[in-house]
C-alpha positions in Angstrom: 53.0 54.3 80.2 50.4 53.7 77.3 51.2 57.5 76.1 54.5 56.8 75.7 53.9 53.9 73.8 51.8 55.9 71.4 54.5 58.5 71.1 57.1 56.0 70.5 54.7 54.3 67.6 54.6 57.9 66.2 58.2 58.3 65.8 58.7 55.1 64.5 56.0 55.7 61.7 57.7 59.1 60.9 61.1 57.7 60.9 60.0 55.0 58.2 57.5 56.8 56.2 59.5 60.3 55.8 61.5 60.7 52.6 64.1 63.3 53.9 68.0 62.3 53.2 70.5 62.6 55.4 72.4 65.9 54.7 76.3 66.4 54.8 77.0 68.7 57.8 80.0 70.3 59.2 81.8 67.8 61.7 81.3 69.5 64.9 78.1 69.6 66.8 76.2 70.7 69.5 73.0 69.6 71.1 70.3 70.4 73.7 67.3 68.1 74.5 64.4 68.1 76.6 61.3 65.9 77.3 59.5 63.7 79.5 61.4 60.7 81.5 59.6 57.6 83.1 61.9 57.0 85.9 62.3 54.1 88.6 64.3 54.2 91.9 65.1 50.7 93.0 67.2 49.1 95.9 67.8 45.5 97.2 65.4 46.6 99.8 62.4 48.0 97.9 61.0 48.2 94.4 59.8 51.4 92.9 57.2 52.6 91.0 57.8 54.5 87.6 57.2 58.1 88.0 57.0 60.7 85.4 59.7 63.2 85.6 61.3 66.2 83.3 64.4 65.5 81.4 67.1 67.7 80.2 70.5 67.2 78.6 73.5 68.7 76.6 75.9 67.3 74.5 78.6 67.8 72.4 81.0 66.1 70.0 82.5 65.4 66.2 80.9 63.5 63.4 83.5 60.7 62.3 83.0 59.9 58.5 79.4 60.1 57.5 78.1 57.0 59.6 79.3 57.9 63.0 79.8 60.4 65.3 81.0 60.8 69.0 80.8 63.2 71.9 79.9 64.1 75.6 76.7 64.1 77.2 75.3 65.3 80.3 71.9 64.9 81.2 69.3 64.5 84.1 66.1 63.9 85.4 64.4 66.3 88.5 62.2 64.0 90.7 61.6 66.8 93.3 62.2 70.6 92.8 65.1 72.3 94.9 64.4 75.5 96.5 67.2 78.1 97.4 64.9 79.3 100.7 64.9 75.8 101.8 68.2 73.2 101.8 66.4 70.2 102.6 64.4 70.3 99.2 65.3 68.8 96.1 66.3 65.5 94.7 67.8 64.8 91.3 69.9 62.2 89.3 72.6 63.3 86.5 74.8 61.4 84.3 78.0 62.3 82.3 79.0 59.9 79.7 80.8 59.0 76.5 78.5 58.8 74.1 78.6 57.1 70.0 76.1 57.6 67.6 75.7 55.2 64.7 74.1 56.4 61.5 73.6 52.7 59.6 71.9 53.9 56.4 73.8 56.3 54.7 71.1 58.0 53.2 68.5 58.1 55.9 69.2 60.7 59.1 68.5 57.9 61.4 70.8 57.0 64.2 71.3 54.6 67.0 73.1 55.8 70.3 75.0 54.2 73.1 77.1 55.4 75.6 78.6 54.7 79.4 79.5 57.0 82.0 79.0 58.2 85.8 75.2 58.5 87.5 75.1 61.0 90.6 72.1 60.9 92.9 71.2 64.0 94.9 68.8 64.1 97.6 68.8 67.3 100.2 65.8 65.7 102.5 67.0 64.9 105.9 68.2 61.5 106.8 68.7 60.9 102.9 71.9 60.4 101.3 73.0 60.9 97.7 75.3 58.4 96.0 76.6 58.0 92.7 77.8 54.8 90.0 78.2 53.6 86.7 75.7 54.1 83.8 74.6 53.0 80.5 72.3 54.4 77.7 71.1 53.1 74.6 68.2 54.6 72.0 67.9 55.9 68.6 66.5 58.7 66.9 65.8 61.0 63.6 67.3 64.0 62.6 65.3 66.2 60.6 67.4 68.9 58.7 66.0 72.3 59.2 68.7 74.3 57.5 72.4 73.7 56.3 73.4 73.4 60.1 70.4 73.3 62.4 68.4 69.9 62.6 65.5 69.1 64.7 65.7 65.5 66.1 63.0 63.3 68.0 64.4 60.2 70.3 63.6 57.7 72.4 66.1 56.1 74.8 66.5 53.7 78.0 69.0 54.8 80.9 69.9 53.1 83.7 72.9 53.1 86.4 74.2 52.4 90.1 73.6 55.4 93.1 75.6 53.0 95.6 74.5 52.5 99.1 73.0 54.6 101.8 74.1 53.9 105.2 73.4 56.3 107.9 71.3 56.3 111.4 67.7 56.0 109.7 68.1 54.1 106.7 70.3 51.5 105.4 69.8 50.9 101.6 72.1 48.5 99.4 72.1 48.4 95.6 70.5 51.8 95.1 69.9 52.0 91.1 67.7 53.9 89.0 66.2 53.1 85.0 64.6 55.6 82.8 62.7 55.4 79.6 62.7 59.0 77.8 61.0 60.5 75.0 62.6 63.5 73.8 63.0 66.5 71.4 66.4 67.8 70.4 67.8 70.6 68.4 71.2 70.1 67.3 73.7 72.7 65.6 76.5 71.9 63.3 79.7 74.1 62.9 83.4 73.8 61.5 85.1 73.0 58.5 
């Protein structure tokens, strides 16, 4: 967690002291992100520990005037690798969300993000159960323009959501949920007229 705090501090410093100005982009955009997630699975029966995991996401949407954009975000975290030769291997959490970015300062490419949607939990181990529930996210980032259409975006966000109950012969778990703190980098491409 100390490494995460150092990265967050670095990103805040970059955002505050970089003289880049917001660029006028075409209205439509697509986004691919990857990074480091610190994820915690909990339930009414047990409190888990945060574990480091790979985070991957994709988004697309439209700019609304100069100060906001909306879109659809699909992201997820891999807890245990899936294996085509072993159908009992694999555990992950994924989200599908409607999202909203607010750009509070017109001349600075800093944004705040919020979103809400559906979370899905997949667990292929024997006697384990997947699930789904509502989720939300909040975060922020800074878009460095590389060209007229392409930008690099370091960002930090927090996501949380419910994963439903697990009731089977071996285990009963209620109130399953997750929370994750992410440090990511994204590439965004703007297009259209």
